FIZAMAR-215514 format. One record per residue (C-alpha): y negated, z negated, x; residue in three letters; residue number from 1. Coordinates in nm, 2 decimals, decimal comma. Example, Ala and Ser with C-alpha at 12.3 -4.5 7.8 and 13.67 -1.06 7.14 Angstrom:
BEGIN
      c2      c3      c1  residuo  num
    0,45   -0,78    1,23      ALA    1
    0,11   -0,71    1,37      SER    2
//
This chain:
BEGIN
      c2      c3      c1  residuo  num
   -1,02   -1,03    3,57      MET    1
   -0,90   -0,69    3,51      GLU    2
   -1,08   -0,47    3,23      ASN    3
   -0,93   -0,40    2,92      ASN    4
   -1,13   -0,12    2,86      LYS    5
   -0,92    0,20    2,70      GLY    6
   -0,67   -0,05    2,58      LYS    7
   -0,80   -0,25    2,33      ARG    8
   -0,71   -0,06    1,93      PRO    9
   -0,94    0,06    1,71      SER   10
   -1,01   -0,15    1,45      TRP   11
   -0,82    0,14    1,20      GLU   12
   -0,47    0,13    1,46      THR   13
   -0,54   -0,33    1,47      TYR   14
   -0,55   -0,33    1,09      PHE   15
   -0,25   -0,05    1,03      MET   16
    0,03   -0,21    1,27      GLY   17
   -0,04   -0,53    1,09      ILE   18
   -0,02   -0,36    0,71      THR   19
    0,32   -0,22    0,87      LYS   20
    0,47   -0,53    1,01      LEU   21
    0,31   -0,66    0,62      VAL   22
    0,58   -0,37    0,49      ALA   23
    0,86   -0,54    0,72      LYS   24
    0,84   -0,82    0,41      ARG   25
    0,95   -0,54    0,13      SER   26
    1,31   -0,60   -0,08      THR   27
    1,25   -0,22   -0,21      CYS   28
    1,57   -0,03   -0,02      LEU   29
    1,37    0,27   -0,10      ARG   30
    1,09    0,21    0,07      ARG   31
    0,93   -0,08    0,27      GLU   32
    0,56   -0,08    0,21      VAL   33
    0,28   -0,27    0,32      GLY   34
   -0,06   -0,31    0,21      ALA   35
   -0,41   -0,51    0,35      ILE   36
   -0,74   -0,55    0,19      ILE   37
   -0,98   -0,55    0,44      VAL   38
   -1,39   -0,66    0,41      LYS   39
   -1,63   -0,66    0,69      ASP   40
   -1,33   -0,64    0,95      ARG   41
   -1,21   -0,90    0,75      HIS   42
   -0,86   -0,93    0,61      ILE   43
   -0,85   -1,08    0,27      VAL   44
   -0,52   -1,03    0,08      ALA   45
   -0,23   -0,90    0,19      THR   46
    0,10   -0,75   -0,06      GLY   47
    0,46   -0,53    0,01      TYR   48
    0,70   -0,42   -0,26      ASN   49
    0,89   -0,63   -0,39      GLY   50
    0,98   -0,80   -0,77      PRO   51
    0,77   -1,00   -0,96      PRO   52
    0,79   -1,39   -0,84      LYS   53
    1,10   -1,56   -0,92      GLY   54
    1,31   -1,21   -1,10      VAL   55
    1,58   -1,11   -0,79      PRO   56
    1,58   -0,89   -0,59      HIS   57
    1,72   -0,49   -0,62      CYS   58
    2,03   -0,58   -0,37      ASP   59
    2,12   -0,93   -0,60      GLU   60
    2,12   -0,69   -0,93      ILE   61
    2,38   -0,37   -0,78      GLY   62
    2,16   -0,16   -0,64      GLY   63
    1,81    0,02   -0,66      CYS   64
    1,81    0,10   -1,09      LEU   65
    1,56    0,45   -0,99      ARG   66
    1,77    0,57   -0,73      GLU   67
    2,14    0,53   -0,98      LYS   68
    1,92    0,77   -1,24      MET   69
    1,87    1,04   -0,97      ASN   70
    1,47    0,98   -0,96      ILE   71
    1,28    1,19   -0,70      PRO   72
    1,05    1,04   -0,50      SER   73
    0,67    1,04   -0,65      GLY   74
    0,78    1,01   -1,00      GLU   75
    0,92    0,70   -1,28      ARG   76
    0,72    0,47   -1,12      HIS   77
    0,74    0,26   -1,44      GLU   78
    1,15    0,22   -1,38      ILE   79
    1,07    0,06   -1,08      CYS   80
    1,15   -0,33   -1,04      ARG   81
    0,92   -0,41   -0,80      ALA   82
    0,54   -0,46   -0,78      VAL   83
    0,36   -0,26   -0,57      HIS   84
    0,22   -0,34   -0,24      ALA   85
   -0,14   -0,24   -0,32      GLU   86
   -0,05   -0,41   -0,66      GLN   87
    0,05   -0,69   -0,51      ASN   88
   -0,24   -0,75   -0,19      ALA   89
   -0,50   -0,67   -0,59      ILE   90
   -0,32   -0,93   -0,77      ILE   91
   -0,35   -1,20   -0,46      GLN   92
   -0,71   -1,14   -0,39      ALA   93
   -0,76   -1,22   -0,78      ALA   94
   -0,50   -1,46   -0,76      LYS   95
   -0,75   -1,66   -0,47      THR   96
   -1,04   -1,57   -0,66      GLY   97
   -1,21   -1,31   -0,38      ILE   98
   -1,40   -1,04   -0,43      ASN   99
   -1,29   -0,69   -0,30      ILE  100
   -1,52   -0,43   -0,47      GLU  101
   -1,64   -0,22   -0,19      GLY  102
   -1,36   -0,29    0,03      SER  103
   -1,11   -0,09    0,27      ASP  104
   -0,69   -0,06    0,19      MET  105
   -0,55    0,02    0,38      PHE  106
   -0,15    0,15    0,34      VAL  107
    0,19    0,23    0,48      THR  108
    0,26    0,52    0,25      THR  109
   -0,03    0,72    0,00      GLN  110
   -0,09    0,50   -0,29      PRO  111
    0,13    0,62   -0,63      CYS  112
   -0,12    0,75   -0,90      PHE  113
   -0,08    0,41   -1,10      ILE  114
   -0,14    0,18   -0,82      CYS  115
   -0,43    0,48   -0,75      ALA  116
   -0,57    0,35   -1,07      LYS  117
   -0,59    0,05   -1,02      MET  118
   -0,74    0,06   -0,66      MET  119
   -1,03    0,32   -0,85      ILE  120
   -1,12   -0,02   -1,11      ASN  121
   -1,07   -0,24   -0,89      ALA  122
   -1,33   -0,11   -0,63      GLY  123
   -1,16    0,03   -0,34      ILE  124
   -1,34    0,26   -0,14      LYS  125
   -1,15    0,36    0,11      ARG  126
   -0,77    0,42    0,16      ILE  127
   -0,59    0,44    0,51      PHE  128
   -0,28    0,59    0,48      ILE  129
    0,00    0,63    0,72      ASP  130
    0,22    0,85    0,59      GLN  131
    0,16    1,05    0,25      GLY  132
    0,35    1,02   -0,02      TYR  133
    0,41    1,34   -0,34      PRO  134
    0,25    1,23   -0,58      ASP  135
   -0,06    1,46   -0,64      GLU  136
   -0,23    1,31   -0,94      LEU  137
   -0,32    1,01   -0,69      SER  138
   -0,45    1,22   -0,44      THR  139
   -0,68    1,39   -0,75      GLU  140
   -0,81    1,12   -0,90      ILE  141
   -0,91    0,93   -0,60      LEU  142
   -1,09    1,27   -0,54      LYS  143
   -1,25    1,23   -0,86      GLU  144
   -1,37    0,85   -0,81      ALA  145
   -1,52    0,94   -0,45      GLY  146
   -1,32    0,72   -0,29      VAL  147
   -1,16    0,87    0,02      GLU  148
   -0,85    0,93    0,12      VAL  149
   -0,79    0,91    0,54      ILE  150
   -0,51    0,95    0,68      GLN  151
   -0,41    0,84    1,01      LEU  152
   -0,10    0,93    1,13      SER  153
    0,03    1,33    1,11      SER  154
    0,32    1,21    0,90      LYS  155
    0,45    1,32    0,60      LYS  156
    0,66    1,21    0,30      ILE  157
    0,81    1,43    0,05      ASP  158
//
């Protein structure tokens, strides 16, 4: 039997790989985002960005409203029809009765300010991200709350 040493991914790489696969389910026309919540090295919930359950996707209603209004990335999230990946993961955990206090969240893109506040109140302790996002308020409030944000790639988004 061949030795697998050195080929086995770290836990962080493993979970981020799964997070990127979850993002493929996204229906957002601007950005595919995936999120998973991990507790004690077990995936307890997943989420990707898309409209609320039973509501048409943006491509079914003529496109992205934020795009039509020329709203820059990182601004005016309340206008977006999509429920963010992080929100969907937290909602999934709540619907299934899973306590996520003290867990980690893996997200393909740094959370926005709205998601950051939800993650703080949900008790997420560490956030692993693949890409940055232009939302300084998110960065500040996560830091104030003592939530550690770990960027796994060097890719930054403006």
